[in-house]
Structures are given as structure tokens and as C-alpha cells.
C-alpha positions in Angstrom: 1.3 -18.4 -40.4 5.2 -18.5 -39.2 6.7 -15.0 -40.4 4.1 -12.4 -39.9 4.6 -8.6 -41.2 2.4 -6.4 -39.1 1.3 -3.3 -40.8 0.2 -0.4 -38.8 -1.3 2.7 -40.7 -3.8 5.0 -38.4 -2.5 8.4 -37.6 -4.3 8.0 -34.4 -2.6 6.4 -32.1 -4.5 5.3 -28.2 -7.7 5.9 -29.6 -6.5 3.8 -32.5 -9.6 1.1 -33.1 -7.2 -0.3 -36.1 -4.5 -0.5 -33.8 -6.5 -2.1 -31.2 -7.7 -5.1 -33.3 -4.0 -5.4 -35.0 -2.8 -6.4 -31.6 -5.8 -8.5 -30.8 -4.9 -10.2 -33.9 -1.2 -10.6 -32.9 -2.2 -11.9 -29.8 -4.5 -14.5 -31.6 -1.7 -15.8 -33.6 0.7 -16.1 -31.0 -1.5 -18.5 -29.0 -2.7 -20.7 -31.9 1.3 -20.7 -33.3 3.8 -19.4 -29.8 6.8 -19.7 -32.3 5.5 -17.4 -34.8 7.5 -14.6 -36.1 6.6 -10.7 -36.4 8.3 -7.9 -38.2 6.4 -4.6 -37.2 6.0 -1.4 -39.6 4.2 1.1 -38.3 3.6 3.6 -40.9 1.1 6.1 -39.1 4.5 7.0 -36.6 6.7 6.8 -39.1 4.9 7.5 -42.5 7.1 6.8 -45.3 7.5 9.5 -47.8 5.8 10.1 -50.9 7.3 10.2 -54.0 7.9 13.1 -55.7 10.2 14.4 -59.0 13.4 14.1 -57.0 12.4 10.4 -55.9 10.5 9.2 -58.7 13.4 7.5 -60.4 14.5 5.7 -57.3 11.2 3.3 -57.8 10.1 3.7 -61.4 13.1 4.1 -62.9 17.1 3.9 -62.6 18.7 5.9 -59.7 21.5 8.3 -60.1 21.1 10.6 -57.2 22.0 10.1 -53.8 18.0 11.2 -53.2 17.0 8.8 -55.6 19.2 5.8 -54.1 17.7 6.3 -50.9 14.3 5.9 -52.3 15.6 2.9 -54.0 17.1 1.4 -50.9 13.6 1.8 -48.6 12.0 0.3 -51.2 14.2 -2.6 -51.2 13.7 -2.9 -47.2 9.7 -2.3 -48.0 10.2 -5.4 -50.2 12.3 -7.5 -48.4 10.0 -7.5 -45.5 7.2 -8.4 -47.7 9.4 -11.4 -49.2 10.1 -12.6 -45.8 6.6 -12.6 -44.6 4.2 -15.9 -45.5 1.5 -13.7 -44.1 0.4 -9.9 -44.0 -1.8 -8.0 -41.2 -2.7 -5.1 -42.1 -4.4 -2.1 -40.2 -5.8 -0.2 -42.6 -8.9 2.4 -41.2 -11.0 4.2 -43.6 -9.7 8.3 -43.9 -12.1 9.8 -46.5 -13.6 6.6 -48.2 -9.8 5.6 -48.7 -7.1 4.5 -47.5 -4.2 6.4 -45.0 -1.4 8.3 -47.2 0.9 6.7 -45.5 -0.7 3.1 -46.5 -0.6 4.6 -49.7 3.1 5.7 -49.6 4.1 2.4 -48.5 2.2 0.7 -51.9 4.3 3.8 -53.5 7.3 2.0 -52.8 6.5 -1.8 -53.0 5.1 -1.7 -56.7 8.2 -2.2 -58.6 8.2 -4.0 -62.0 10.1 -6.7 -62.2 10.3 -7.3 -58.7 7.0 -7.2 -57.3 4.7 -7.7 -61.0 5.9 -8.2 -64.5 4.2 -8.1 -67.7 3.7 -10.5 -69.8 2.0 -10.8 -73.0 1.0 -7.2 -72.6 -0.6 -8.2 -69.0 0.5 -7.5 -65.7 2.0 -10.3 -63.6 2.0 -10.9 -59.8 5.2 -12.1 -58.3 4.3 -12.7 -54.5 1.6 -14.7 -55.0 1.3 -17.4 -51.9 1.0 -15.1 -49.1 -1.7 -15.1 -46.9 -3.3 -11.4 -46.3 -5.5 -10.2 -43.2 -6.7 -6.9 -43.3 -8.7 -5.3 -40.4 -10.6 -2.1 -41.4 -11.9 0.8 -39.1 -14.8 2.5 -40.3 -16.9 5.3 -39.0 -19.6 4.4 -41.1 -21.5 1.0 -42.8 -19.7 0.4 -46.6 -19.9 -3.0 -46.3 -23.4 -2.8 -47.4 -26.4 -0.6 -47.9 -26.5 2.9 -49.9 -22.5 4.2 -48.8 -21.1 0.9 -50.3 -20.7 2.7 -53.8 -18.1 4.9 -51.9 -15.9 2.4 -50.5 -13.0 2.9 -52.3 -11.0 1.3 -49.5 -11.6 -2.3 -49.6 -11.8 -2.3 -53.5 -8.4 -0.6 -53.9 -6.3 -2.7 -51.0 -8.3 -5.9 -53.1 -6.6 -4.8 -56.2 -3.2 -3.3 -55.3 -2.1 -6.4 -53.5 -3.7 -9.0 -56.3 -1.4 -6.8 -59.0 1.3 -8.2 -56.9 -0.1 -11.8 -57.1 -1.8 -11.7 -53.2 -5.1 -12.7 -53.8 -5.6 -14.5 -50.4 -7.3 -11.9 -48.8 -9.1 -11.9 -45.4 -11.0 -8.3 -44.5 -11.9 -7.9 -40.9 -14.5 -5.1 -40.5 -15.1 -2.7 -37.8 -17.9 -0.5 -39.5 -20.6 2.3 -37.2 -18.0 2.8 -34.9 -18.9 6.7 -35.2 -22.1 6.1 -34.3 -21.6 6.5 -30.6 -19.9 4.6 -27.9 -22.1 1.7 -27.7 -22.1 0.8 -31.7 -18.1 1.5 -31.0 -17.9 -1.2 -28.9 -20.0 -3.7 -30.6 -17.6 -3.4 -33.7 -15.0 -3.9 -31.8 -16.6 -7.2 -29.7 -17.8 -8.2 -33.2 -14.5 -7.5 -35.1 -12.7 -9.6 -32.5 -14.7 -12.9 -32.4 -13.9 -12.2 -36.2 -10.2 -12.8 -35.9 -10.5 -15.4 -33.3 -12.4 -17.6 -36.5 -9.7 -16.1 -39.1 -6.7 -16.7 -37.2 -7.8 -20.7 -36.5 -9.4 -21.0 -40.0 -7.2 -21.5 -43.1 -8.1 -19.0 -45.2 -10.4 -20.4 -48.1 -12.4 -21.7 -45.5 -12.4 -17.9 -43.6 -12.8 -16.0 -46.4 
């Protein structure tokens, strides 16, 4: 982990569990690799615009208008940060069983045919392989097991979109049951911090 792209996507500020754990992961990475460089993208504080009729061709077609070129420039900026990183650290709180809308909008800007994926023989092929991803998930309930597992639209969604770009080395760190009260929240955070320490010190193949 030498060049890390740090993405926060929580709409919350000081009370955000995912932000706290992302900061912990950054500190842990610095402790094992003091020369690592970090690029920060706060989607929660500065959400990217959602694609609309006036901007869609800037990402998915041929830009003609200035509004479309503006969308293309933002897409290029996001993709440039992604390409420059060998590691992605993503803070992804669960909102309504999925990801936050700013994180979804970020994916809409970085998923570009011919740039981050292409089709070969009728099948998609990701073009950004060789990167490591650590996703920190904060969840009010328990979704990694038990009866609510089938309504987890967060982790499978992230796995699929990252994989669509060829990024398959993914480790999820979960802070679950944070909505069960103060004690459960504290225990979830403490457990996640232990997991983070293990993840940043262990090759991904062993930590996943």
C-alpha cells in the first residue's frame, strides 16, 4: 500500500462510525508504511452530481455541450485518482440496505466503457485490476448473517461494481449492530478496529 485513495461517503459528520473507522485505517496504514501517500475524496461532504439528461453523454456518450464536458472532466478526475491508487479505502455506511447516494454517483462517474471496463466477445472485462480495496461498512443491524442477510444490498453491490472494473481483491470490515444501543455500538467499533489492524498488516489474500 503506497498510494491510497481514501473515500468517505457518509452524510454524517462527527457521529459517523464509518468516518471514525476510516480515520483509524489511515492511522494504521501510516504506522506500517510511513511513506504512503493519501488522496482524499469526501463524497459525503461534497457529493458528486447525479447523472441527468443534460450530463449523461459526458460520461456515457460523446460530450457536445459545456454541461456534458463538465461531467466528463469530473469523471476524468475521479478516474485519474482511481488509476493513481494501488489501494482504495472506502467508508461505506449502509443507507436503506444499500450504499449512500453520493457513493452511487461516484460509481456512475467512474464506470466508463473503454476506460475502466470494455466488452470483449460480448462479455465485460474490467481494466483496473491489480488494486487492493478495503471497504469499511457501518450498519445499524446485523446483515452478514441471520435472517437479514438476504436484504444486504450493500456488500454484493460494491463487490459487483468493483469487480466490473476488474478490482476483485476486496476486504470488507464490518461494524454491525451499531443501532442496538451505546454498548453494542462501542463493541462494534472496537471489534472493527481490531479487524482493521489485522487487515492493514496482512497480505490481502490472507486477510480476506
